[in-house]
LOSELO-239697 format. One record per residue (C-alpha): residue number from 1; z, y, x negated. Coordinates in pm, 1 decimal, padded with zeros to 6 digits. Example, Ala and Ser with C-alpha at 12.3 -4.5 7.8 and 13.67 -1.06 7.14 Angstrom:
! residues 2
1; 00780.0; -00450.0; -01230.0
2; 00714.0; -00106.0; -01367.0
END
This chain:
! residues 416
1; 00014.5; 00026.5; -00015.9
2; -00082.4; 00377.5; -00166.1
3; 00153.5; 00645.1; -00166.6
4; 00229.7; 00897.4; 00103.3
5; 00085.0; 01227.2; -00025.9
6; 00354.3; 01554.4; 00113.0
7; 00274.9; 01873.0; 00138.7
8; 00529.7; 02130.1; -00011.7
9; 00313.4; 02422.3; 00070.2
10; 00189.4; 02723.1; -00083.4
11; 00011.5; 03032.2; -00073.2
12; -00331.5; 03257.4; -00017.4
13; -00424.0; 03558.5; -00081.8
14; -00485.1; 03933.6; 00140.4
15; -00888.8; 03788.3; 00220.5
16; -00908.9; 04167.6; 00299.3
17; -00844.2; 04286.4; -00105.1
18; -01156.2; 04354.9; -00280.2
19; -01088.3; 04276.0; -00664.8
20; -01335.6; 04461.2; -00771.6
21; -01345.6; 04777.5; -00651.3
22; -00931.3; 04725.2; -00778.3
23; -01031.9; 04719.0; -01132.4
24; -00879.3; 04371.2; -01152.2
25; -01050.2; 03965.5; -01251.8
26; -01021.2; 03646.3; -01210.3
27; -00710.7; 03597.6; -01419.0
28; -00465.4; 03834.1; -01218.1
29; -00604.3; 03670.9; -00895.0
30; -00485.2; 03344.3; -01040.2
31; -00185.5; 03454.9; -01178.1
32; -00075.5; 03614.6; -00794.4
33; -00200.8; 03345.3; -00596.3
34; -00018.5; 03054.6; -00813.4
35; 00295.9; 03277.4; -00914.1
36; 00335.1; 03255.0; -00503.3
37; 00258.0; 02924.0; -00444.0
38; 00523.6; 02797.9; -00690.8
39; 00724.4; 03016.7; -00536.7
40; 00724.0; 02937.6; -00202.5
41; 00807.9; 02546.8; -00318.7
42; 01083.9; 02662.6; -00525.3
43; 00918.5; 02587.9; -00879.7
44; 00909.2; 02775.5; -01160.6
45; 00677.8; 02790.0; -01485.9
46; 00946.9; 02621.5; -01666.9
47; 00969.5; 02336.4; -01407.5
48; 00593.6; 02260.6; -01490.4
49; 00684.2; 02304.6; -01837.1
50; 00921.6; 02043.2; -01730.9
51; 00768.5; 01781.5; -01544.0
52; 00416.4; 01815.0; -01807.8
53; 00673.6; 01630.7; -02077.1
54; 00670.5; 01356.3; -01808.7
55; 00286.5; 01343.4; -01808.7
56; 00341.1; 01369.8; -01359.6
57; 00159.5; 01707.4; -01309.2
58; -00201.7; 01816.9; -01322.7
59; -00442.9; 02131.0; -01195.5
60; -00717.5; 02075.1; -00996.4
61; -00982.6; 02353.4; -00932.1
62; -01202.8; 02422.0; -00633.4
63; -01477.6; 02679.4; -00725.3
64; -01850.7; 02687.8; -00610.7
65; -02063.1; 02933.4; -00854.8
66; -01863.3; 03141.2; -01080.4
67; -02120.1; 03081.2; -01354.9
68; -02350.2; 03317.0; -01115.4
69; -02055.9; 03546.5; -00975.1
70; -01817.5; 03639.5; -01297.2
71; -02021.7; 03485.8; -01547.0
72; -01748.0; 03229.4; -01605.2
73; -01732.6; 02842.9; -01662.6
74; -01508.4; 02566.3; -01772.7
75; -01249.9; 02693.6; -01474.8
76; -01038.5; 02364.1; -01498.0
77; -00888.1; 02550.7; -01887.8
78; -00898.6; 02852.6; -01764.0
79; -00586.7; 02824.1; -01597.0
80; -00448.7; 02854.1; -01967.4
81; -00527.3; 03198.7; -02002.7
82; -00305.9; 03270.4; -01690.8
83; -00005.6; 03117.8; -01857.8
84; 00080.3; 02907.3; -02162.0
85; 00301.5; 02678.5; -01892.1
86; -00094.6; 02522.8; -01864.4
87; -00078.2; 02448.7; -02220.7
88; -00131.2; 02053.5; -02213.3
89; -00098.1; 02036.5; -01835.7
90; -00447.4; 01839.9; -01714.4
91; -00660.5; 02095.6; -01503.4
92; -01057.6; 02044.5; -01440.3
93; -01268.6; 02231.8; -01157.5
94; -01429.3; 02027.8; -00839.2
95; -01746.1; 02173.1; -00751.6
96; -01902.4; 02077.7; -00389.3
97; -02077.9; 02403.2; -00251.1
98; -01825.6; 02560.3; 00043.9
99; -01627.0; 02188.5; 00062.4
100; -01543.3; 02271.0; -00335.4
101; -01166.0; 02317.3; -00245.2
102; -01164.2; 01995.2; -00047.7
103; -01307.4; 01768.9; -00312.7
104; -01004.4; 01868.2; -00535.4
105; -00762.3; 01839.8; -00274.5
106; -00877.2; 01499.8; -00239.6
107; -00938.2; 01384.6; -00615.3
108; -00523.2; 01508.0; -00611.2
109; -00429.9; 01314.5; -00324.7
110; -00608.3; 01004.2; -00469.7
111; -00476.3; 01064.8; -00796.6
112; -00101.2; 01081.7; -00648.8
113; -00195.8; 00810.4; -00395.7
114; -00228.7; 00601.7; -00710.6
115; 00052.5; 00700.2; -00828.9
116; -00052.7; 00859.1; -01160.3
117; 00085.2; 01223.4; -01084.0
118; 00407.3; 01357.9; -00872.2
119; 00284.4; 01682.9; -00828.8
120; -00048.7; 01823.4; -00808.4
121; -00118.8; 02199.8; -00728.2
122; -00505.1; 02260.2; -00591.7
123; -00623.0; 02599.6; -00688.6
124; -00939.5; 02726.0; -00416.9
125; -01127.5; 03088.2; -00506.1
126; -01422.7; 03267.3; -00593.6
127; -01450.5; 03586.1; -00645.5
128; -01787.5; 03712.5; -00438.9
129; -01794.4; 04088.2; -00409.6
130; -01931.8; 04122.9; -00822.4
131; -02278.3; 04160.1; -00623.2
132; -02459.0; 04350.0; -00398.2
133; -02562.8; 04082.0; -00063.5
134; -02910.9; 04018.1; -00162.4
135; -02829.8; 03875.7; -00466.2
136; -02521.2; 03697.9; -00300.7
137; -02727.1; 03549.2; -00059.4
138; -02986.1; 03418.8; -00358.5
139; -02676.1; 03251.1; -00577.5
140; -02567.2; 03117.5; -00190.0
141; -02874.0; 02949.0; -00144.4
142; -02808.4; 02659.5; -00460.0
143; -02592.5; 02491.7; -00208.9
144; -02881.9; 02387.6; -00043.9
145; -03162.9; 02208.0; -00202.4
146; -03267.5; 02612.7; -00383.7
147; -03665.6; 02496.7; -00490.7
148; -03705.9; 02444.4; -00111.5
149; -03497.2; 02608.9; 00109.3
150; -03408.0; 02908.6; -00080.2
151; -03585.9; 03036.6; -00347.1
152; -03745.6; 03355.5; -00245.2
153; -03594.4; 03378.5; 00052.5
154; -03345.0; 03681.6; 00135.4
155; -03056.7; 03512.6; 00322.7
156; -03155.7; 03153.9; 00343.6
157; -02790.6; 03063.1; 00462.9
158; -02802.2; 03253.4; 00772.0
159; -03178.9; 03147.8; 00866.4
160; -03063.5; 02735.2; 00795.4
161; -02786.4; 02773.8; 01048.8
162; -03011.8; 02966.4; 01281.3
163; -03215.9; 02674.7; 01258.7
164; -02945.7; 02469.3; 01342.3
165; -02938.4; 02681.4; 01677.7
166; -03266.6; 02622.8; 01742.2
167; -03205.3; 02245.6; 01779.3
168; -02883.1; 02250.1; 01969.2
169; -03101.2; 02446.4; 02226.5
170; -03423.1; 02165.6; 02191.1
171; -03188.6; 01850.3; 02152.3
172; -02973.1; 01879.6; 02440.7
173; -03210.6; 02081.3; 02656.2
174; -02986.9; 02388.1; 02689.9
175; -02998.6; 02766.1; 02883.6
176; -03036.5; 02958.5; 02566.0
177; -02839.3; 03238.8; 02781.7
178; -02565.3; 02978.7; 02821.8
179; -02593.7; 02833.4; 02477.0
180; -02564.9; 03203.0; 02307.6
181; -02273.1; 03279.2; 02537.9
182; -02111.2; 03012.1; 02380.2
183; -02137.5; 03116.7; 02063.0
184; -02038.7; 03497.9; 02163.3
185; -01715.8; 03333.7; 02282.7
186; -01722.1; 03152.3; 01948.1
187; -01683.7; 03468.4; 01750.5
188; -01486.7; 03685.7; 01963.4
189; -01209.0; 03419.8; 01984.5
190; -01217.2; 03376.9; 01587.6
191; -01179.4; 03800.9; 01579.2
192; -00960.8; 03768.5; 01804.9
193; -00738.4; 03469.2; 01656.4
194; -00755.3; 03643.2; 01289.9
195; -00543.7; 03997.2; 01476.1
196; -00251.2; 03795.0; 01414.5
197; -00304.0; 03687.3; 01041.2
198; -00198.0; 03897.7; 00827.3
199; -00380.7; 03771.3; 00566.2
200; -00679.7; 03750.0; 00746.1
201; -01033.9; 03983.9; 00625.7
202; -01097.8; 04128.3; 00972.8
203; -00735.4; 04205.0; 01112.0
204; -00853.9; 04566.5; 01140.4
205; -01198.2; 04490.6; 01246.4
206; -01285.2; 04555.0; 01661.5
207; -01508.8; 04326.4; 01805.0
208; -01511.4; 04239.5; 02164.7
209; -01675.3; 03993.2; 02355.3
210; -01982.3; 04202.7; 02496.0
211; -02072.6; 04324.3; 02124.6
212; -02048.4; 03979.1; 02040.7
213; -02305.8; 03905.3; 02330.3
214; -02539.6; 04210.7; 02246.8
215; -02815.4; 04071.9; 01961.8
216; -03047.7; 04246.4; 01782.5
217; -02873.6; 04589.5; 01837.6
218; -02812.6; 04832.8; 01488.2
219; -02441.5; 04692.1; 01535.9
220; -02527.7; 04353.0; 01567.2
221; -02885.6; 04248.0; 01398.3
222; -03070.4; 03939.7; 01403.8
223; -03014.7; 03787.9; 01054.8
224; -03131.9; 03411.9; 01083.7
225; -03283.2; 03288.0; 01416.2
226; -03097.9; 03399.2; 01725.7
227; -02850.7; 03436.0; 01506.7
228; -02679.0; 03815.1; 01442.7
229; -02399.6; 03978.0; 01226.1
230; -02166.0; 03892.5; 01467.1
231; -02212.3; 03476.9; 01404.9
232; -02135.2; 03454.1; 01004.8
233; -01836.3; 03449.0; 00822.2
234; -01766.5; 03702.8; 00574.6
235; -01868.8; 03755.6; 00232.3
236; -01473.4; 03779.0; 00030.2
237; -01273.6; 03773.7; -00282.2
238; -01003.0; 03513.5; -00264.0
239; -00753.4; 03206.9; -00335.1
240; -00549.6; 02982.4; -00190.8
241; -00364.2; 02698.7; -00347.5
242; -00218.0; 02368.9; -00240.4
243; 00091.8; 02201.6; -00380.0
244; 00131.7; 01783.4; -00314.4
245; 00416.9; 01582.8; -00413.1
246; 00442.1; 01225.8; -00418.1
247; 00752.0; 01118.1; -00231.7
248; 00960.0; 00948.2; -00567.9
249; 00924.2; 01361.1; -00621.1
250; 00993.0; 01521.8; -00290.3
251; 01307.8; 01274.2; -00253.9
252; 01478.9; 01380.1; -00615.2
253; 01408.5; 01769.2; -00601.1
254; 01419.2; 01809.4; -00186.6
255; 01653.3; 01749.7; 00083.8
256; 01376.8; 01788.4; 00362.4
257; 01115.9; 01687.2; 00521.5
258; 00771.7; 01767.6; 00469.1
259; 00433.0; 01695.0; 00608.1
260; 00199.5; 01463.5; 00489.1
261; -00168.0; 01419.7; 00442.4
262; -00237.3; 01144.2; 00707.2
263; -00612.8; 01066.3; 00700.1
264; -00958.6; 01168.0; 00535.8
265; -01292.7; 01111.2; 00561.0
266; -01637.8; 01194.7; 00321.2
267; -02003.9; 01173.0; 00387.6
268; -02312.6; 01312.8; 00244.1
269; -02583.4; 01359.6; 00445.0
270; -02947.1; 01425.9; 00358.9
271; -02925.1; 01797.5; 00121.9
272; -03255.8; 01889.4; 00299.1
273; -03205.4; 02057.6; 00675.8
274; -03506.1; 01932.2; 00819.5
275; -03396.3; 01550.9; 00704.8
276; -03095.4; 01559.8; 00857.8
277; -03242.0; 01671.4; 01186.3
278; -03498.0; 01431.9; 01177.0
279; -03245.7; 01101.3; 01020.6
280; -03064.7; 01228.3; 01381.7
281; -03336.7; 01210.6; 01640.2
282; -03161.5; 00908.7; 01793.8
283; -02873.9; 01009.3; 01750.3
284; -02638.6; 01175.4; 02047.2
285; -02463.8; 01344.5; 01774.1
286; -02712.6; 01609.1; 01562.2
287; -02471.6; 01594.3; 01228.9
288; -02400.1; 01213.3; 01218.3
289; -02303.8; 01240.2; 00886.2
290; -02019.7; 01526.4; 01025.4
291; -01928.9; 01308.5; 01345.9
292; -01874.1; 00947.3; 01054.2
293; -01621.6; 01165.3; 00885.8
294; -01415.4; 01264.9; 01123.0
295; -01431.6; 00931.8; 01273.6
296; -01336.6; 00747.1; 00915.1
297; -01040.4; 00992.9; 00900.8
298; -00937.3; 00891.3; 01278.3
299; -00971.5; 00552.9; 01098.8
300; -00762.9; 00598.7; 00844.5
301; -00468.2; 00776.3; 00989.3
302; -00432.8; 00544.5; 01305.3
303; -00476.8; 00840.0; 01520.2
304; -00755.7; 00971.9; 01729.1
305; -00833.7; 01335.2; 01932.4
306; -00572.8; 01283.1; 02170.6
307; -00326.2; 01329.5; 01931.1
308; -00442.8; 01619.0; 01694.0
309; -00324.5; 01907.7; 01853.0
310; -00510.3; 02171.0; 01637.3
311; -00867.1; 02201.7; 01445.3
312; -00909.3; 02464.6; 01167.6
313; -01301.1; 02422.3; 01123.7
314; -01624.7; 02565.8; 00890.0
315; -01718.1; 02827.7; 01109.3
316; -01952.1; 02981.1; 00848.2
317; -02163.6; 03058.5; 01159.6
318; -02064.4; 03010.8; 01522.3
319; -02321.5; 02739.7; 01520.2
320; -02163.0; 02514.8; 01297.5
321; -01836.3; 02537.4; 01465.8
322; -02100.8; 02468.0; 01827.2
323; -02122.0; 02167.3; 01673.2
324; -01796.4; 02062.2; 01510.4
325; -01650.6; 02009.5; 01870.8
326; -01793.8; 01700.2; 01969.0
327; -01785.9; 01575.9; 01635.5
328; -01405.8; 01619.2; 01695.8
329; -01378.4; 01394.7; 01976.3
330; -01337.6; 01713.8; 02216.9
331; -01635.9; 01704.1; 02403.3
332; -01954.2; 01473.1; 02402.4
333; -02218.1; 01542.0; 02212.6
334; -02444.2; 01832.7; 02416.3
335; -02106.6; 01933.7; 02586.3
336; -01937.9; 02165.9; 02339.8
337; -02035.2; 02445.9; 02613.5
338; -01751.6; 02333.6; 02880.2
339; -01443.9; 02328.9; 02583.2
340; -01549.5; 02710.2; 02466.2
341; -01626.2; 02834.8; 02883.4
342; -01276.5; 02662.0; 02955.7
343; -01109.1; 02808.1; 02696.1
344; -00973.8; 02447.7; 02549.3
345; -01051.1; 02548.0; 02266.8
346; -00900.2; 02886.5; 02253.3
347; -00590.2; 02945.6; 02085.1
348; -00356.6; 02926.6; 02417.6
349; -00602.9; 02597.8; 02466.0
350; -00487.8; 02253.7; 02491.0
351; -00722.5; 02185.4; 02147.9
352; -00740.5; 02487.1; 02002.1
353; -00988.7; 02551.9; 01704.0
354; -00941.4; 02802.0; 01436.3
355; -00603.2; 02969.1; 01541.7
356; -00581.6; 03139.9; 01205.3
357; -00901.7; 03322.6; 01221.6
358; -01112.2; 03021.2; 01082.6
359; -01407.0; 03175.9; 00784.6
360; -01582.6; 03412.3; 01091.3
361; -01250.2; 03582.6; 01121.1
362; -01034.4; 03492.3; 00817.0
363; -01260.1; 03511.5; 00533.5
364; -01524.4; 03255.1; 00354.9
365; -01435.3; 03281.3; -00041.5
366; -01638.4; 03009.8; -00066.7
367; -01425.8; 02771.9; -00332.6
368; -01122.9; 02841.4; -00126.8
369; -01155.5; 02772.2; 00220.8
370; -01161.4; 02456.2; 00197.9
371; -00786.0; 02473.2; 00004.8
372; -00680.5; 02742.5; 00270.7
373; -00766.4; 02534.2; 00638.7
374; -00537.7; 02300.5; 00445.2
375; -00335.0; 02543.0; 00352.7
376; -00307.1; 02686.8; 00777.6
377; -00239.1; 02253.2; 00825.8
378; 00036.2; 02299.0; 00669.4
379; 00145.2; 02607.2; 00823.9
380; 00141.3; 02484.1; 01143.3
381; 00241.8; 02167.4; 01145.9
382; 00574.7; 02304.2; 00928.8
383; 00578.8; 02597.2; 01178.9
384; 00552.9; 02854.8; 00949.0
385; 00217.6; 03056.1; 01050.9
386; 00389.4; 03330.3; 01242.1
387; 00243.7; 03513.8; 01455.1
388; -00053.6; 03224.2; 01477.7
389; 00182.7; 02981.2; 01521.4
390; 00085.3; 02752.7; 01790.7
391; 00346.3; 02567.2; 02057.4
392; 00151.7; 02259.6; 01986.5
393; 00092.4; 02138.9; 01618.3
394; 00284.0; 01797.2; 01500.1
395; -00075.0; 01721.0; 01379.0
396; -00360.7; 01898.4; 01290.0
397; -00742.2; 01792.8; 01161.8
398; -00958.5; 01997.1; 00955.2
399; -01359.3; 01983.9; 00877.9
400; -01508.7; 02178.5; 00603.7
401; -01870.1; 02133.9; 00482.7
402; -02092.8; 02224.7; 00204.6
403; -02411.6; 02337.9; 00225.5
404; -02611.1; 02302.5; 00553.0
405; -02316.6; 02001.1; 00698.7
406; -02460.2; 01796.3; 00351.9
407; -02091.3; 01755.4; 00185.0
408; -01820.0; 01641.1; 00476.8
409; -01478.7; 01671.0; 00455.6
410; -01201.9; 01595.7; 00690.2
411; -00847.9; 01577.2; 00665.8
412; -00535.2; 01511.9; 00822.8
413; -00169.9; 01663.1; 00816.0
414; 00090.0; 01600.0; 00987.1
415; 00460.2; 01578.7; 01049.8
416; 00558.1; 01144.2; 00966.0
END
């Protein structure tokens, strides 16, 4: 039997901040978030030294493409610039596009389950506001198959997820207006939820439902097919840290209960968007490998959708949250609009999605999104989410995707 993995806590930077404008770089970012995370779980840098002498600690860094944004690679070793405590600590960088934080989490969880380490520090981060929006769009295009899906194309990802919206309408024979109103509700809910999150990028922004519905005007222009600005996640600077521990470490150092990792799923779909669609012509699911990752997590945890109290999902665009609803099992495929219209996925619904505000409301520093979602699972399950705390939050599930739903990661965190 594999060892249990406990979630001690962590920290997130304020996603509203622009670190370049502050005259600060990656070392300042990492020092702040790591120090805050250690403090949140009652550990010091001296404690890290002691644990390292026993060869029972490691660090896992999730980042997509710092080589382009800040001209820096070798990101595991970069931690030695943060604090001398990390001299000698096993550290490495993990990458899977927008799911980079999740692959780092997966590696850390696996090491604890295999009894190799007692404490794992998982750090996801990205500094994206170092370049203008057009250059940033081209950089993000590397998460697709660049040569055929992004090279020479302005803002390729809004166009890819605009195609996803087109395919939803086509596959399920949807009324276009009803579908677009559903997307507007998704956007509105995430902006509204973000207002309760003191670390959300858009907490001071205003987005009414009417504004979200008014596509194609000067304030909400189209950016990819049927998708407009209000359908998009944010360009964000930020980091999030999660600290995981073995049962042995928890029993030796703490006298309280912590949530555990109950299940996970990891599946990779064809990289090309058109091949994903062609592969799933006969499937009721538009993104069958996303659905399979969810099913794998349910199977490994012994839970099902009725046991999950809330969800954090990868709403890089409203169309990605739309297909996540059936992937989670909240509705049948093609019936996602029902859960949206009936308020099932709203923060006060029976299956709330993105109480944090999600990527649209909270922000999307690419390499940090997986760790941020996982941290929000911990916050809710531990009743530490503050103003956006849910009344029922015993088990939470997250979906983090890389590329056009190419890499699919799912985690379930809950109380024992």
